[in-house]
C-alpha positions in Angstrom: -11.0 8.2 9.1 -14.0 8.5 7.2 -15.3 5.2 6.1 -14.9 4.3 2.7 -18.3 4.5 1.9 -18.3 8.1 3.0 -15.5 8.7 0.3 -16.4 10.8 -2.4 -14.5 8.6 -5.0 -16.2 5.4 -3.5 -18.4 4.7 -6.6 -15.7 5.1 -9.3 -12.9 3.2 -6.9 -15.2 0.3 -6.0 -15.4 -0.7 -9.7 -11.6 -1.5 -9.5 -10.9 -4.7 -7.0 -7.2 -3.6 -6.9 -8.3 -0.3 -5.8 -11.3 -1.2 -3.9 -8.7 -4.1 -1.7 -6.0 -1.3 -0.9 -9.0 0.8 0.4 -10.1 -1.6 2.7 -6.3 -2.1 4.2 -6.4 1.9 5.0 -9.5 2.2 6.7 -9.2 0.0 10.0 -8.6 1.7 13.3 -4.8 1.4 13.4 -4.2 3.5 10.5 -6.5 6.3 11.2 -4.5 7.3 14.4 -1.7 6.7 12.4 -1.7 7.7 8.8 -3.9 10.6 9.1 -2.7 13.8 7.2 -2.8 16.1 10.0 -2.5 20.1 9.4 0.2 19.8 5.9 -2.7 19.6 3.4 -4.0 22.8 5.2 -1.1 24.2 4.3 -1.0 23.4 1.1 -4.5 24.8 0.6 -2.6 28.3 1.7 -0.6 28.4 -1.1 -2.5 31.4 -2.6 -1.5 33.0 0.6 2.1 32.2 0.9 4.8 34.5 0.0 8.1 34.5 -1.3 9.2 34.6 2.7 9.0 30.9 2.4 11.9 30.4 -0.1 14.0 30.2 2.8 14.2 26.7 2.4 16.7 27.3 -0.6 18.9 27.7 2.3 18.5 24.6 3.8 22.1 22.9 3.5 22.6 19.4 2.0 23.2 16.9 5.1 26.1 14.1 4.0 23.6 11.2 5.9 19.9 11.3 5.2 17.6 12.5 7.7 14.7 9.5 7.3 16.3 6.2 9.0 12.8 4.3 8.2 11.6 2.3 5.1 9.0 5.6 4.3 8.8 6.9 0.9 9.0 10.4 -0.1 6.0 11.9 -2.2 6.2 15.4 -3.3 3.5 17.1 -5.2 4.7 20.2 -6.5 4.3 23.1 -9.6 4.0 26.6 -10.5 0.9 28.4 -8.9 -1.1 28.9 -12.3 0.5 25.6 -13.6 0.1 21.7 -13.8 0.6 19.6 -10.8 3.9 16.9 -10.6 4.1 14.1 -8.6 7.5 12.6 -7.7 7.8 9.6 -5.3 11.5 8.8 -4.0 12.7 6.1 -1.8 15.1 8.6 -0.1 14.9 12.3 -0.7 18.8 12.3 -1.2 18.1 10.0 -4.4 16.3 10.9 -7.7 12.5 9.6 -8.1 11.6 6.3 -9.0 8.3 7.7 -10.5 8.1 11.0 -11.9 4.4 12.4 -13.5 3.1 15.6 -14.5 -0.6 14.9 -13.6 -3.2 16.7 -16.1 -4.8 18.9 -13.4 -3.6 22.4 -12.2 -2.7 23.7 -8.8 -5.7 25.3 -8.1 -8.2 22.3 -9.0 -6.1 20.2 -6.8 -6.3 22.7 -4.0 -10.0 22.8 -4.8 -10.1 19.1 -4.2 -8.4 19.3 -1.0 -11.1 21.3 0.8 -13.0 18.3 0.7 -10.3 16.7 3.3 -9.9 13.4 1.5 -7.5 13.8 -1.4 -7.2 10.3 -3.1 -5.2 10.0 -6.3 -5.2 6.7 -8.8 -3.2 6.1 -11.2 -4.1 3.2 -13.5 -2.1 1.7 -16.3 -4.1 0.2 -19.1 -1.0 -2.1 -19.9 -2.2 -5.8 -20.7 1.7 -7.0 -20.5 3.1 -7.8 -17.1 6.9 -7.8 -17.8 7.6 -4.2 -16.3 7.5 -3.6 -12.9 4.2 -1.6 -11.6 5.6 2.1 -11.2 7.8 1.4 -14.8 4.9 1.5 -16.9 4.7 4.7 -18.9 1.2 5.8 -19.9 -1.4 6.1 -16.7 -4.9 7.4 -16.8 -5.3 9.2 -13.9 -8.4 10.0 -11.3 -9.0 12.1 -8.3 -11.5 11.4 -5.9 -13.4 9.1 -8.3 -13.2 11.5 -11.4 -11.1 10.9 -14.2 -8.8 14.0 -15.1 -7.3 12.7 -18.2 -3.8 10.5 -19.4 -0.1 11.4 -18.3 3.0 9.8 -19.2 5.5 9.1 -16.5 8.9 11.1 -17.2 12.1 8.7 -17.9 14.4 11.9 -17.4 14.0 14.7 -15.3 13.5 18.2 -16.7 16.0 20.8 -15.7 13.0 22.6 -13.3 12.2 19.3 -12.1 16.0 18.6 -10.9 15.7 22.3 -9.6 13.3 21.1 -7.2 14.5 18.3 -6.2 18.0 19.4 -5.1 16.4 22.3 -3.3 14.4 19.9 -1.2 17.2 17.3 -0.5 17.2 18.6 3.2 13.4 18.5 3.5 11.5 15.7 5.0 8.0 17.4 4.9 6.5 20.5 4.5 4.7 22.9 1.9 6.0 26.3 0.6 7.3 28.0 -2.0 10.4 27.4 -3.7 12.8 29.9 -5.7 12.0 30.4 -9.6 15.1 28.5 -11.5 15.5 31.5 -13.4 16.3 35.0 -12.4 13.0 36.6 -13.8 9.7 35.3 -12.2 7.3 33.1 -14.7 4.1 33.9 -15.8 2.5 31.1 -13.8 3.8 32.5 -10.5 5.7 31.0 -7.7 6.9 27.6 -7.7 5.0 25.7 -5.0 5.8 22.5 -3.2 4.0 19.8 -0.4 6.5 17.2 0.3 4.8 14.2 2.9 6.3 10.9 4.0 4.1 7.8 2.8 3.7 4.4 3.8 4.1 2.2 0.6 1.5 -0.8 1.1 1.8 -3.2 -2.0 -1.2 -5.2 -2.5 0.1 -7.4 -5.4 2.5 -7.1 -8.8 -0.4 -5.1 -10.3 -1.5 -2.6 -7.3 0.4 -0.6 -4.6 -0.8 2.6 -2.5 0.7 5.3 -0.7 -0.4 6.5 2.5 0.4 9.7 3.9 1.9 9.7 7.3 1.8 12.5 9.9 3.8 12.0 12.7 2.2 14.3 15.2 -0.6 12.3 15.2 -3.0 14.8 14.6 -6.5 14.3 13.3 -7.3 16.1 9.5 -7.4 15.4 5.9 -6.5 12.4 4.3 -4.1 12.0 0.8 -3.5 8.9 -0.6 -2.1 7.7 -4.0 -2.8 4.4 -5.7 -1.1 2.6 -8.5 -2.9 -0.3 -10.7 -2.6 -1.9 -13.8 -5.3 -3.3 -15.6 -5.6 -6.9 -15.8 
């Protein structure tokens, strides 16, 4: 895993002590062997080349028992090819997300960021009160690889399309592909794509958490990390 100094987001992230601490947590030799993103992000980069043949995921059954037996967190990035990307965090892929937000960036922009093989998404809540748990905050400033890309509001309820995605991926622990459209007609924004992975969840404090993508085969490859920070 590249050092923090080699990361394109180093200058901005170092300004926030909470993110800096979590970055240092994720740069050790042990993590470099266990939590590289492997080929999963490479598959996600190929979304423009994927065809509707990947829609076979819709045929997956809904097992009664969870497929994941450990405490790994499930993260899903999804959206239409020409639309915005959404992020869903689940403690169990069979349960509703504990955190859901539409990021202020398009799928094409995220694909370009992935070309660097290092993707670090940071969400910062500027709320001054600490009465809520960190992931219960609503308004977030969003950064991607050190650049601020805008603000987003956490969703309290799933839309029909978001519920459609969660239902179709109940039997998927990790992977990337194309989902069938919620309606019979093809949308003007193109096909509905997704990338799902397992993450190690690290709690730095009540005001900082991080998700580090787990690659079970241990292969070297791109890195994906997601940081949640609340301003002091």
